[in-house]
N, C-alpha and C positions, 0 to 999 in steps of 0.2 A: 373034658379039659377046656374046650372052647367056651362052654357056658360058665365055667368057673373063672376063666380069664375075663370074660365080659362083665361078670358080676363084680370082680375086683376093680376093673377099670372104672365102672360106673360109680362104685362106692367110694373110690379114691376121690373122684370129682365131687360127688354130692356131699360127702361128709367133710371134705375140705371146705365146702361152702358153709356147712353147719358150724365148724369150729371157728370160722371167721364171724358169722352173723348170729350164732347162738341158737339157730333152729333151721328146719326145713331139709335136713339131710335125708331123712326118711320120706318126707313128702315128695322130694324130687326123685328119690331112688325107686319108689314103688311104681309110678307110671312108666319109667324107663325100662324096668325089668319085668313088668307084668306079662309081657309076651313070652318070657322065657321060664318064669317060675310062677307057681300058684301064689296068689296074694297073701294068704295066711302063712305060707312057708316064708315069704319075704318078711312079714311082720315079726314072726318068731326069730328069724335070723337077725333082724335089725337090733335086737337087744345087745349084740356084741359091739357093732360100731358106735352105737349110742353111748355105751359105757366107756368105750375108749375115748370118744370125743370129750365126755364130761371129765374123766380123770386127767387127761392131758391138759385140758383147758384150765382146770382148777390148780393143778400142780404148777403151771407156768404163769399163773396170775398172782400179783402181789396182794390182791384184795382179800378181805376176810368176810366170812358169812356170819351174820348175827344168829346165834343159836336159837334164841327164843322166837324170832321171826320165822325161821325155817321150820322149827318144831310145830308151830301153829299151822303153817301152810301144809306141811306133810301129814298132820293128823287128819285134816279134812280131806286131803287128797287120798289118804289111805281108806277112808270110808267110801269114797267114790270108787276106788279100785275094786272093792269087794263086789259091787254090782257089775263093774266092767268085765271082770274075769268070768263071771257067770254068763254074761251075754256073749263073750268071745267064743265059748264052746257051744253056745246054743244056735247061733246064726249059721246058715249055709254059706259057702264061699261066695255065691253070686249075690246074695242079700248083703253079705258083709262088704263086698266091694262097692255096692251102691251107697250104703250107709257111710263108708269111709270117704268116698268122693264127695258126698253131700256135706259131711262135717268139715272137710278141708276147704271146700269152696265157700261155705258160709263164713268160716273164720277169715278166709282171704278177703272176701268182700267187705267184711267189717273193718279189717285193718287198712284196706285201700281207701274206703269211703270216709272213715272217721278215725285216723291214726292218733289224733291228739284229743279226741273227745271222750275217751274212756274214763269215766269217773265212777267210783264205787264207794258206797258207804261200807262200814265194817261187815254187815250181813252180806252185802253183794260180793265182797272180797272172798268170803268163805264159800259162797256159792260157786264162784269161779275156781277156787281151789278144789272143791269137790268134783266139779265138771272136768277139771284138768286131770285128776286122778282116774276118773272113770274113762276118759278118752285114752289115757296112756295104757290102761289095762286092756281096753277093748280093741284099740286100733294100733297100739304101739307108738302113738303120736299124742303129745299134749302141748307141743310148742306154740301153736296159735293161741290157745286159751291161756296157757301160763305166761306167754310173752305179753298178751294183752293186759293181763293182771299186773305184771311187773312193770310194764311201760306206764301204767296208771299210778304206780307206787313210787318208782324211781325215775329220775330224769336223765341221768348220765349213762350212756350206752354200755360202758365197761362194767358198771354196777349191775345193770339189767342182765348182761351176758353172764356175769359171774354167778348171780343168784339162779339164773336159768340152768346153768350147768349143775349146780348143787342140787336143784330140784330133780333134774333129769337123772342124775347119778342115783339118787335115792329111789326113785320110782322104777328105773330100769333094773336096779339091783333087786327090788321086790319082784319084778317080772321074771328075772332070771331064776330066782328061787322058786317061784310058783310054777314055772314051766318044768323045772326039774322035779318038783314034788308031784306034779300032775302027769309026768311022763310024756311031755309034749315034744321034746327034742327027738329028732330022728337021725339016722345015720347020714342022710343026705344033708341035713342042716349042719351036723357036726363037720362034715367034709367042707361045706361052704365056709364055715368059721375058721377052720384050720388053714385052709388055702389062702383066704383073704386077710386074715388077722395080721401077719407080719408086715405086709405091704401097707395096711392101714396105719399101723403104729408108726412106721417110719415117716409116712407122708404127713400124718396129722401132727406129729411132733414138729416138723419143719414148718408147716403152713399155719400153725397157731399164731405166729407173730404177724401175719398179714392183717389181722383185725386192727392193728395200730394205725394203719393207713386209711381207714374208713372213717369218714366224719358222721356226725349224728344224723344229718338229713338223709344222706345216702343209705345209712344203716336201716332206718325205718322204711324208706321207700322200697329198697330192694327186698327186704324181708316180706313186706306186704304183697308185692307183686308176685314173688316166687311162690308164696303160699297159695294165692289165687290160681295161678297157672297150673300148679301141681294138682289141685283139686279138679279143675275143669278137664285136664288131660285124662284123668282116671275114668271119666264118663265114656271115653272113646275107646276103651280097652275091652 
């Protein structure tokens, strides 16, 4: 019961951050709970809060998603996800954690050092989409890559946040189905989801509106720094 309570408290905090800034909930959650749960267990569990964040964020946003734009992004992300799922089941837990920490830290460094310099031609955008899909399937995280791509495409933070949620909802829905098909869920993970789910729904619904108080400059700076710190902290677990 203590472990489930700690899990819920940490996820309430970290995914409240994600619903405000559009990413980093899982990046922050993993290092905070890796002393309590196996990293792969946490990655599988994270499909629930990520789907809840995306659904609530989209429902409570007046913006609309361009279907053609999202279809193109998701097509290439889906191709990347095929390879990502294969690698997820191939790597051992220890190798998986080092790769995860390296990927998050590299993305964080890029966002901190060059937050406004990301420029991609059409081919580069599709490479980013593919990498985002692979990262989501492999690590349960695509925020740093997807947000870098979206920040280079759109300039207004609420638009970036909205498209990010649409992308995360689709990719995490794919993850949820693949885990079910592959028999990845365990009784322990089911218990984690059932216990924390109601608290997450209530908190995320209320905290969604906090993003309106965040300006563009703070949005980009905080996202970049939290991604970097989350990656570095995983090296010390």
